[in-house]
PDB file of N, CA, C and O in Angstrom:
ATOM      1  N   ASP A   1     -16.028   8.737   7.386  1.00  0.00           N
ATOM      2  CA  ASP A   1     -16.673   7.446   7.229  1.00  0.00           C
ATOM      3  C   ASP A   1     -16.735   7.099   5.736  1.00  0.00           C
ATOM      4  O   ASP A   1     -17.479   7.711   4.969  1.00  0.00           O
ATOM      5  N   TYR A   2     -15.950   6.120   5.354  1.00  0.00           N
ATOM      6  CA  TYR A   2     -15.821   5.774   3.926  1.00  0.00           C
ATOM      7  C   TYR A   2     -16.676   4.593   3.504  1.00  0.00           C
ATOM      8  O   TYR A   2     -16.452   4.037   2.429  1.00  0.00           O
ATOM      9  N   ARG A   3     -17.647   4.192   4.309  1.00  0.00           N
ATOM     10  CA  ARG A   3     -18.451   2.979   3.991  1.00  0.00           C
ATOM     11  C   ARG A   3     -19.235   3.160   2.691  1.00  0.00           C
ATOM     12  O   ARG A   3     -19.239   2.251   1.861  1.00  0.00           O
ATOM     13  N   ASP A   4     -19.886   4.281   2.486  1.00  0.00           N
ATOM     14  CA  ASP A   4     -20.644   4.493   1.246  1.00  0.00           C
ATOM     15  C   ASP A   4     -19.710   4.518   0.032  1.00  0.00           C
ATOM     16  O   ASP A   4     -20.031   3.957  -1.015  1.00  0.00           O
ATOM     17  N   LEU A   5     -18.559   5.170   0.180  1.00  0.00           N
ATOM     18  CA  LEU A   5     -17.615   5.223  -0.916  1.00  0.00           C
ATOM     19  C   LEU A   5     -17.073   3.833  -1.231  1.00  0.00           C
ATOM     20  O   LEU A   5     -16.904   3.480  -2.398  1.00  0.00           O
ATOM     21  N   ASN A   6     -16.799   3.036  -0.182  1.00  0.00           N
ATOM     22  CA  ASN A   6     -16.301   1.688  -0.386  1.00  0.00           C
ATOM     23  C   ASN A   6     -17.342   0.800  -1.067  1.00  0.00           C
ATOM     24  O   ASN A   6     -16.977  -0.062  -1.867  1.00  0.00           O
ATOM     25  N   LYS A   7     -18.628   0.990  -0.771  1.00  0.00           N
ATOM     26  CA  LYS A   7     -19.693   0.216  -1.398  1.00  0.00           C
ATOM     27  C   LYS A   7     -19.750   0.477  -2.920  1.00  0.00           C
ATOM     28  O   LYS A   7     -20.070  -0.419  -3.700  1.00  0.00           O
ATOM     29  N   GLU A   8     -19.445   1.683  -3.309  1.00  0.00           N
ATOM     30  CA  GLU A   8     -19.525   2.070  -4.708  1.00  0.00           C
ATOM     31  C   GLU A   8     -18.189   1.759  -5.484  1.00  0.00           C
ATOM     32  O   GLU A   8     -18.172   1.812  -6.714  1.00  0.00           O
ATOM     33  N   SER A   9     -17.126   1.451  -4.788  1.00  0.00           N
ATOM     34  CA  SER A   9     -15.860   1.170  -5.440  1.00  0.00           C
ATOM     35  C   SER A   9     -15.888  -0.239  -6.025  1.00  0.00           C
ATOM     36  O   SER A   9     -16.400  -1.162  -5.391  1.00  0.00           O
ATOM     37  N   PRO A  10     -15.340  -0.413  -7.236  1.00  0.00           N
ATOM     38  CA  PRO A  10     -15.277  -1.733  -7.806  1.00  0.00           C
ATOM     39  C   PRO A  10     -14.343  -2.644  -6.966  1.00  0.00           C
ATOM     40  O   PRO A  10     -13.300  -2.214  -6.475  1.00  0.00           O
ATOM     41  N   LYS A  11     -14.756  -3.880  -6.830  1.00  0.00           N
ATOM     42  CA  LYS A  11     -13.991  -4.837  -6.055  1.00  0.00           C
ATOM     43  C   LYS A  11     -13.061  -5.600  -6.976  1.00  0.00           C
ATOM     44  O   LYS A  11     -13.515  -6.277  -7.899  1.00  0.00           O
ATOM     45  N   ASP A  12     -11.775  -5.498  -6.735  1.00  0.00           N
ATOM     46  CA  ASP A  12     -10.754  -6.222  -7.498  1.00  0.00           C
ATOM     47  C   ASP A  12     -10.052  -7.137  -6.495  1.00  0.00           C
ATOM     48  O   ASP A  12      -9.414  -6.681  -5.546  1.00  0.00           O
ATOM     49  N   ASP A  13     -10.191  -8.441  -6.735  1.00  0.00           N
ATOM     50  CA  ASP A  13      -9.499  -9.388  -5.861  1.00  0.00           C
ATOM     51  C   ASP A  13      -8.156  -9.788  -6.511  1.00  0.00           C
ATOM     52  O   ASP A  13      -8.113 -10.238  -7.656  1.00  0.00           O
ATOM     53  N   PHE A  14      -7.102  -9.616  -5.771  1.00  0.00           N
ATOM     54  CA  PHE A  14      -5.798 -10.030  -6.198  1.00  0.00           C
ATOM     55  C   PHE A  14      -5.200 -10.930  -5.122  1.00  0.00           C
ATOM     56  O   PHE A  14      -4.388 -10.485  -4.311  1.00  0.00           O
ATOM     57  N   PRO A  15      -5.607 -12.199  -5.121  1.00  0.00           N
ATOM     58  CA  PRO A  15      -5.089 -13.086  -4.057  1.00  0.00           C
ATOM     59  C   PRO A  15      -3.569 -13.342  -4.255  1.00  0.00           C
ATOM     60  O   PRO A  15      -3.082 -13.487  -5.376  1.00  0.00           O
ATOM     61  N   LEU A  16      -2.877 -13.387  -3.155  1.00  0.00           N
ATOM     62  CA  LEU A  16      -1.454 -13.645  -3.209  1.00  0.00           C
ATOM     63  C   LEU A  16      -1.204 -15.147  -3.322  1.00  0.00           C
ATOM     64  O   LEU A  16      -1.933 -15.941  -2.729  1.00  0.00           O
ATOM     65  N   PRO A  17      -0.193 -15.535  -4.067  1.00  0.00           N
ATOM     66  CA  PRO A  17       0.128 -16.975  -4.136  1.00  0.00           C
ATOM     67  C   PRO A  17       0.774 -17.427  -2.828  1.00  0.00           C
ATOM     68  O   PRO A  17       1.210 -16.615  -2.013  1.00  0.00           O
ATOM     69  N   HIS A  18       0.820 -18.731  -2.656  1.00  0.00           N
ATOM     70  CA  HIS A  18       1.440 -19.259  -1.451  1.00  0.00           C
ATOM     71  C   HIS A  18       2.909 -18.883  -1.419  1.00  0.00           C
ATOM     72  O   HIS A  18       3.548 -18.709  -2.457  1.00  0.00           O
ATOM     73  N   ILE A  19       3.429 -18.761  -0.209  1.00  0.00           N
ATOM     74  CA  ILE A  19       4.840 -18.361  -0.036  1.00  0.00           C
ATOM     75  C   ILE A  19       5.786 -19.338  -0.664  1.00  0.00           C
ATOM     76  O   ILE A  19       6.852 -18.950  -1.142  1.00  0.00           O
ATOM     77  N   ASP A  20       5.418 -20.617  -0.675  1.00  0.00           N
ATOM     78  CA  ASP A  20       6.294 -21.646  -1.304  1.00  0.00           C
ATOM     79  C   ASP A  20       6.460 -21.369  -2.803  1.00  0.00           C
ATOM     80  O   ASP A  20       7.558 -21.512  -3.341  1.00  0.00           O
ATOM     81  N   VAL A  21       5.378 -20.975  -3.478  1.00  0.00           N
ATOM     82  CA  VAL A  21       5.408 -20.687  -4.884  1.00  0.00           C
ATOM     83  C   VAL A  21       6.284 -19.442  -5.119  1.00  0.00           C
ATOM     84  O   VAL A  21       7.087 -19.428  -6.053  1.00  0.00           O
ATOM     85  N   LEU A  22       6.140 -18.407  -4.292  1.00  0.00           N
ATOM     86  CA  LEU A  22       6.896 -17.194  -4.468  1.00  0.00           C
ATOM     87  C   LEU A  22       8.416 -17.499  -4.306  1.00  0.00           C
ATOM     88  O   LEU A  22       9.234 -17.077  -5.123  1.00  0.00           O
ATOM     89  N   VAL A  23       8.754 -18.226  -3.254  1.00  0.00           N
ATOM     90  CA  VAL A  23      10.165 -18.583  -3.019  1.00  0.00           C
ATOM     91  C   VAL A  23      10.738 -19.399  -4.151  1.00  0.00           C
ATOM     92  O   VAL A  23      11.845 -19.128  -4.618  1.00  0.00           O
ATOM     93  N   ASP A  24       9.996 -20.399  -4.599  1.00  0.00           N
ATOM     94  CA  ASP A  24      10.507 -21.228  -5.689  1.00  0.00           C
ATOM     95  C   ASP A  24      10.679 -20.436  -6.985  1.00  0.00           C
ATOM     96  O   ASP A  24      11.664 -20.624  -7.698  1.00  0.00           O
ATOM     97  N   ASN A  25       9.738 -19.562  -7.292  1.00  0.00           N
ATOM     98  CA  ASN A  25       9.876 -18.759  -8.510  1.00  0.00           C
ATOM     99  C   ASN A  25      11.010 -17.745  -8.413  1.00  0.00           C
ATOM    100  O   ASN A  25      11.682 -17.474  -9.408  1.00  0.00           O
ATOM    101  N   THR A  26      11.229 -17.184  -7.229  1.00  0.00           N
ATOM    102  CA  THR A  26      12.300 -16.214  -7.058  1.00  0.00           C
ATOM    103  C   THR A  26      13.678 -16.879  -7.100  1.00  0.00           C
ATOM    104  O   THR A  26      14.637 -16.304  -7.615  1.00  0.00           O
ATOM    105  N   ALA A  27      13.763 -18.058  -6.569  1.00  0.00           N
ATOM    106  CA  ALA A  27      15.049 -18.766  -6.498  1.00  0.00           C
ATOM    107  C   ALA A  27      15.599 -19.145  -7.867  1.00  0.00           C
ATOM    108  O   ALA A  27      16.806 -19.338  -8.007  1.00  0.00           O
ATOM    109  N   THR A  28      14.748 -19.255  -8.871  1.00  0.00           N
ATOM    110  CA  THR A  28      15.215 -19.660 -10.204  1.00  0.00           C
ATOM    111  C   THR A  28      15.700 -18.480 -11.041  1.00  0.00           C
ATOM    112  O   THR A  28      16.247 -18.671 -12.127  1.00  0.00           O
ATOM    113  N   ASN A  29      15.501 -17.262 -10.541  1.00  0.00           N
ATOM    114  CA  ASN A  29      15.953 -16.098 -11.339  1.00  0.00           C
ATOM    115  C   ASN A  29      17.386 -15.687 -10.967  1.00  0.00           C
ATOM    116  O   ASN A  29      17.858 -15.893  -9.848  1.00  0.00           O
ATOM    117  N   THR A  30      18.040 -15.099 -11.959  1.00  0.00           N
ATOM    118  CA  THR A  30      19.405 -14.611 -11.697  1.00  0.00           C
ATOM    119  C   THR A  30      19.419 -13.127 -11.478  1.00  0.00           C
ATOM    120  O   THR A  30      20.349 -12.613 -10.856  1.00  0.00           O
ATOM    121  N   ILE A  31      18.421 -12.411 -11.965  1.00  0.00           N
ATOM    122  CA  ILE A  31      18.348 -10.961 -11.765  1.00  0.00           C
ATOM    123  C   ILE A  31      17.054 -10.620 -11.085  1.00  0.00           C
ATOM    124  O   ILE A  31      15.992 -11.056 -11.527  1.00  0.00           O
ATOM    125  N   LEU A  32      17.113  -9.852 -10.021  1.00  0.00           N
ATOM    126  CA  LEU A  32      15.949  -9.399  -9.317  1.00  0.00           C
ATOM    127  C   LEU A  32      15.929  -7.871  -9.324  1.00  0.00           C
ATOM    128  O   LEU A  32      16.986  -7.243  -9.281  1.00  0.00           O
ATOM    129  N   SER A  33      14.793  -7.292  -9.375  1.00  0.00           N
ATOM    130  CA  SER A  33      14.694  -5.813  -9.260  1.00  0.00           C
ATOM    131  C   SER A  33      13.680  -5.456  -8.175  1.00  0.00           C
ATOM    132  O   SER A  33      12.753  -6.219  -7.901  1.00  0.00           O
ATOM    133  N   PHE A  34      13.865  -4.302  -7.571  1.00  0.00           N
ATOM    134  CA  PHE A  34      13.014  -3.864  -6.483  1.00  0.00           C
ATOM    135  C   PHE A  34      12.466  -2.496  -6.796  1.00  0.00           C
ATOM    136  O   PHE A  34      13.144  -1.646  -7.374  1.00  0.00           O
ATOM    137  N   MET A  35      11.228  -2.303  -6.405  1.00  0.00           N
ATOM    138  CA  MET A  35      10.628  -0.969  -6.589  1.00  0.00           C
ATOM    139  C   MET A  35      11.260   0.009  -5.637  1.00  0.00           C
ATOM    140  O   MET A  35      11.590  -0.333  -4.501  1.00  0.00           O
ATOM    141  N   ASP A  36      11.426   1.218  -6.100  1.00  0.00           N
ATOM    142  CA  ASP A  36      11.992   2.258  -5.209  1.00  0.00           C
ATOM    143  C   ASP A  36      10.965   2.617  -4.178  1.00  0.00           C
ATOM    144  O   ASP A  36       9.951   3.240  -4.494  1.00  0.00           O
ATOM    145  N   GLY A  37      11.212   2.230  -2.942  1.00  0.00           N
ATOM    146  CA  GLY A  37      10.239   2.462  -1.869  1.00  0.00           C
ATOM    147  C   GLY A  37      10.001   3.918  -1.544  1.00  0.00           C
ATOM    148  O   GLY A  37       8.919   4.274  -1.076  1.00  0.00           O
ATOM    149  N   ASN A  38      10.973   4.760  -1.777  1.00  0.00           N
ATOM    150  CA  ASN A  38      10.825   6.180  -1.426  1.00  0.00           C
ATOM    151  C   ASN A  38      10.139   6.958  -2.544  1.00  0.00           C
ATOM    152  O   ASN A  38       9.284   7.798  -2.263  1.00  0.00           O
ATOM    153  N   LEU A  39      10.483   6.705  -3.783  1.00  0.00           N
ATOM    154  CA  LEU A  39       9.961   7.475  -4.891  1.00  0.00           C
ATOM    155  C   LEU A  39       8.868   6.770  -5.659  1.00  0.00           C
ATOM    156  O   LEU A  39       8.254   7.365  -6.545  1.00  0.00           O
ATOM    157  N   GLY A  40       8.609   5.509  -5.338  1.00  0.00           N
ATOM    158  CA  GLY A  40       7.615   4.758  -6.089  1.00  0.00           C
ATOM    159  C   GLY A  40       6.182   5.000  -5.690  1.00  0.00           C
ATOM    160  O   GLY A  40       5.256   4.660  -6.427  1.00  0.00           O
ATOM    161  N   TYR A  41       5.997   5.587  -4.522  1.00  0.00           N
ATOM    162  CA  TYR A  41       4.653   5.823  -4.034  1.00  0.00           C
ATOM    163  C   TYR A  41       4.258   7.286  -4.201  1.00  0.00           C
ATOM    164  O   TYR A  41       5.100   8.145  -4.462  1.00  0.00           O
ATOM    165  N   ASN A  42       2.976   7.551  -4.047  1.00  0.00           N
ATOM    166  CA  ASN A  42       2.433   8.925  -4.104  1.00  0.00           C
ATOM    167  C   ASN A  42       2.764   9.614  -5.426  1.00  0.00           C
ATOM    168  O   ASN A  42       3.109  10.795  -5.443  1.00  0.00           O
ATOM    169  N   GLN A  43       2.659   8.878  -6.528  1.00  0.00           N
ATOM    170  CA  GLN A  43       2.943   9.437  -7.834  1.00  0.00           C
ATOM    171  C   GLN A  43       1.692   9.632  -8.660  1.00  0.00           C
ATOM    172  O   GLN A  43       1.767  10.255  -9.719  1.00  0.00           O
ATOM    173  N   ILE A  44       0.528   9.124  -8.225  1.00  0.00           N
ATOM    174  CA  ILE A  44      -0.685   9.211  -9.010  1.00  0.00           C
ATOM    175  C   ILE A  44      -1.492  10.399  -8.507  1.00  0.00           C
ATOM    176  O   ILE A  44      -2.004  10.384  -7.388  1.00  0.00           O
ATOM    177  N   LYS A  45      -1.602  11.431  -9.342  1.00  0.00           N
ATOM    178  CA  LYS A  45      -2.307  12.621  -8.935  1.00  0.00           C
ATOM    179  C   LYS A  45      -3.822  12.377  -8.965  1.00  0.00           C
ATOM    180  O   LYS A  45      -4.332  11.670  -9.834  1.00  0.00           O
ATOM    181  N   MET A  46      -4.530  12.979  -7.996  1.00  0.00           N
ATOM    182  CA  MET A  46      -5.969  12.864  -7.939  1.00  0.00           C
ATOM    183  C   MET A  46      -6.628  14.007  -8.725  1.00  0.00           C
ATOM    184  O   MET A  46      -6.103  15.120  -8.771  1.00  0.00           O
ATOM    185  N   VAL A  47      -7.767  13.723  -9.332  1.00  0.00           N
ATOM    186  CA  VAL A  47      -8.528  14.739 -10.010  1.00  0.00           C
ATOM    187  C   VAL A  47      -9.066  15.708  -8.946  1.00  0.00           C
ATOM    188  O   VAL A  47      -9.526  15.284  -7.885  1.00  0.00           O
ATOM    189  N   VAL A  48      -9.004  16.977  -9.234  1.00  0.00           N
ATOM    190  CA  VAL A  48      -9.407  17.994  -8.258  1.00  0.00           C
ATOM    191  C   VAL A  48     -10.795  17.746  -7.742  1.00  0.00           C
ATOM    192  O   VAL A  48     -11.048  17.919  -6.550  1.00  0.00           O
ATOM    193  N   GLU A  49     -11.723  17.337  -8.622  1.00  0.00           N
ATOM    194  CA  GLU A  49     -13.113  17.133  -8.189  1.00  0.00           C
ATOM    195  C   GLU A  49     -13.272  15.959  -7.217  1.00  0.00           C
ATOM    196  O   GLU A  49     -14.260  15.891  -6.484  1.00  0.00           O
ATOM    197  N   ASP A  50     -12.316  15.049  -7.208  1.00  0.00           N
ATOM    198  CA  ASP A  50     -12.411  13.875  -6.340  1.00  0.00           C
ATOM    199  C   ASP A  50     -11.707  14.039  -4.979  1.00  0.00           C
ATOM    200  O   ASP A  50     -11.826  13.182  -4.103  1.00  0.00           O
ATOM    201  N   ARG A  51     -10.981  15.142  -4.819  1.00  0.00           N
ATOM    202  CA  ARG A  51     -10.242  15.333  -3.562  1.00  0.00           C
ATOM    203  C   ARG A  51     -11.124  15.369  -2.355  1.00  0.00           C
ATOM    204  O   ARG A  51     -10.765  14.816  -1.315  1.00  0.00           O
ATOM    205  N   GLU A  52     -12.275  16.004  -2.456  1.00  0.00           N
ATOM    206  CA  GLU A  52     -13.169  16.110  -1.299  1.00  0.00           C
ATOM    207  C   GLU A  52     -13.714  14.762  -0.851  1.00  0.00           C
ATOM    208  O   GLU A  52     -14.129  14.614   0.298  1.00  0.00           O
ATOM    209  N   LYS A  53     -13.717  13.793  -1.732  1.00  0.00           N
ATOM    210  CA  LYS A  53     -14.223  12.461  -1.375  1.00  0.00           C
ATOM    211  C   LYS A  53     -13.263  11.722  -0.442  1.00  0.00           C
ATOM    212  O   LYS A  53     -13.658  10.780   0.245  1.00  0.00           O
ATOM    213  N   ILE A  54     -12.014  12.151  -0.423  1.00  0.00           N
ATOM    214  CA  ILE A  54     -11.033  11.461   0.419  1.00  0.00           C
ATOM    215  C   ILE A  54     -10.428  12.452   1.455  1.00  0.00           C
ATOM    216  O   ILE A  54      -9.326  12.249   1.964  1.00  0.00           O
ATOM    217  N   SER A  55     -11.176  13.496   1.734  1.00  0.00           N
ATOM    218  CA  SER A  55     -10.694  14.470   2.737  1.00  0.00           C
ATOM    219  C   SER A  55     -10.875  13.891   4.122  1.00  0.00           C
ATOM    220  O   SER A  55     -11.649  12.956   4.329  1.00  0.00           O
ATOM    221  N   PHE A  56     -10.140  14.466   5.075  1.00  0.00           N
ATOM    222  CA  PHE A  56     -10.262  14.026   6.467  1.00  0.00           C
ATOM    223  C   PHE A  56     -10.096  15.234   7.402  1.00  0.00           C
ATOM    224  O   PHE A  56      -9.472  16.236   7.052  1.00  0.00           O
ATOM    225  N   ILE A  57     -10.659  15.106   8.566  1.00  0.00           N
ATOM    226  CA  ILE A  57     -10.703  16.168   9.540  1.00  0.00           C
ATOM    227  C   ILE A  57      -9.812  15.824  10.735  1.00  0.00           C
ATOM    228  O   ILE A  57      -9.886  14.720  11.275  1.00  0.00           O
ATOM    229  N   THR A  58      -8.971  16.779  11.143  1.00  0.00           N
ATOM    230  CA  THR A  58      -8.118  16.577  12.303  1.00  0.00           C
ATOM    231  C   THR A  58      -8.331  17.786  13.245  1.00  0.00           C
ATOM    232  O   THR A  58      -9.004  18.748  12.875  1.00  0.00           O
ATOM    233  N   PRO A  59      -7.760  17.730  14.449  1.00  0.00           N
ATOM    234  CA  PRO A  59      -7.839  18.890  15.317  1.00  0.00           C
ATOM    235  C   PRO A  59      -7.191  20.140  14.725  1.00  0.00           C
ATOM    236  O   PRO A  59      -7.459  21.252  15.180  1.00  0.00           O
ATOM    237  N   TRP A  60      -6.358  19.968  13.734  1.00  0.00           N
ATOM    238  CA  TRP A  60      -5.637  21.091  13.100  1.00  0.00           C
ATOM    239  C   TRP A  60      -6.285  21.591  11.833  1.00  0.00           C
ATOM    240  O   TRP A  60      -5.803  22.555  11.237  1.00  0.00           O
ATOM    241  N   GLY A  61      -7.364  20.965  11.404  1.00  0.00           N
ATOM    242  CA  GLY A  61      -8.063  21.441  10.225  1.00  0.00           C
ATOM    243  C   GLY A  61      -8.561  20.251   9.338  1.00  0.00           C
ATOM    244  O   GLY A  61      -8.422  19.075   9.674  1.00  0.00           O
ATOM    245  N   THR A  62      -9.134  20.647   8.214  1.00  0.00           N
ATOM    246  CA  THR A  62      -9.596  19.666   7.249  1.00  0.00           C
ATOM    247  C   THR A  62      -8.559  19.591   6.128  1.00  0.00           C
ATOM    248  O   THR A  62      -8.099  20.624   5.643  1.00  0.00           O
ATOM    249  N   PHE A  63      -8.200  18.414   5.726  1.00  0.00           N
ATOM    250  CA  PHE A  63      -7.163  18.209   4.738  1.00  0.00           C
ATOM    251  C   PHE A  63      -7.641  17.203   3.702  1.00  0.00           C
ATOM    252  O   PHE A  63      -8.540  16.402   3.958  1.00  0.00           O
ATOM    253  N   CYS A  64      -6.999  17.263   2.481  1.00  0.00           N
ATOM    254  CA  CYS A  64      -7.311  16.256   1.474  1.00  0.00           C
ATOM    255  C   CYS A  64      -6.001  15.951   0.746  1.00  0.00           C
ATOM    256  O   CYS A  64      -5.088  16.772   0.657  1.00  0.00           O
ATOM    257  N   TYR A  65      -5.966  14.731   0.236  1.00  0.00           N
ATOM    258  CA  TYR A  65      -4.775  14.284  -0.519  1.00  0.00           C
ATOM    259  C   TYR A  65      -4.764  14.937  -1.905  1.00  0.00           C
ATOM    260  O   TYR A  65      -5.826  15.167  -2.483  1.00  0.00           O
ATOM    261  N   ARG A  66      -3.629  15.224  -2.419  1.00  0.00           N
ATOM    262  CA  ARG A  66      -3.476  15.705  -3.776  1.00  0.00           C
ATOM    263  C   ARG A  66      -3.043  14.556  -4.712  1.00  0.00           C
ATOM    264  O   ARG A  66      -3.182  14.632  -5.933  1.00  0.00           O
ATOM    265  N   VAL A  67      -2.523  13.510  -4.094  1.00  0.00           N
ATOM    266  CA  VAL A  67      -2.126  12.297  -4.792  1.00  0.00           C
ATOM    267  C   VAL A  67      -2.791  11.133  -4.115  1.00  0.00           C
ATOM    268  O   VAL A  67      -3.246  11.247  -2.976  1.00  0.00           O
ATOM    269  N   MET A  68      -2.857   9.985  -4.817  1.00  0.00           N
ATOM    270  CA  MET A  68      -3.438   8.780  -4.202  1.00  0.00           C
ATOM    271  C   MET A  68      -2.625   8.363  -3.000  1.00  0.00           C
ATOM    272  O   MET A  68      -1.398   8.322  -3.084  1.00  0.00           O
ATOM    273  N   PRO A  69      -3.264   8.050  -1.875  1.00  0.00           N
ATOM    274  CA  PRO A  69      -2.512   7.758  -0.637  1.00  0.00           C
ATOM    275  C   PRO A  69      -2.045   6.316  -0.514  1.00  0.00           C
ATOM    276  O   PRO A  69      -2.263   5.678   0.516  1.00  0.00           O
ATOM    277  N   PHE A  70      -1.421   5.812  -1.531  1.00  0.00           N
ATOM    278  CA  PHE A  70      -0.832   4.464  -1.451  1.00  0.00           C
ATOM    279  C   PHE A  70       0.447   4.380  -2.209  1.00  0.00           C
ATOM    280  O   PHE A  70       1.074   3.321  -2.247  1.00  0.00           O
TER     281      PHE A  70
END
């Protein structure tokens, strides 16, 4: 149950622009780059002391992430 942790987390709003604006801005570029979907994620290591805050329990045991799960 992450409700208490979520209450304490800072709220950062990053609203997405309208799709029309995205398409128009992309169409004017000649070079596009894409993030590596396989290697671009799970690169931010978690501090050992914070791992228990994001642990989870399954029928196979209790686990925690070693890197940020995004």
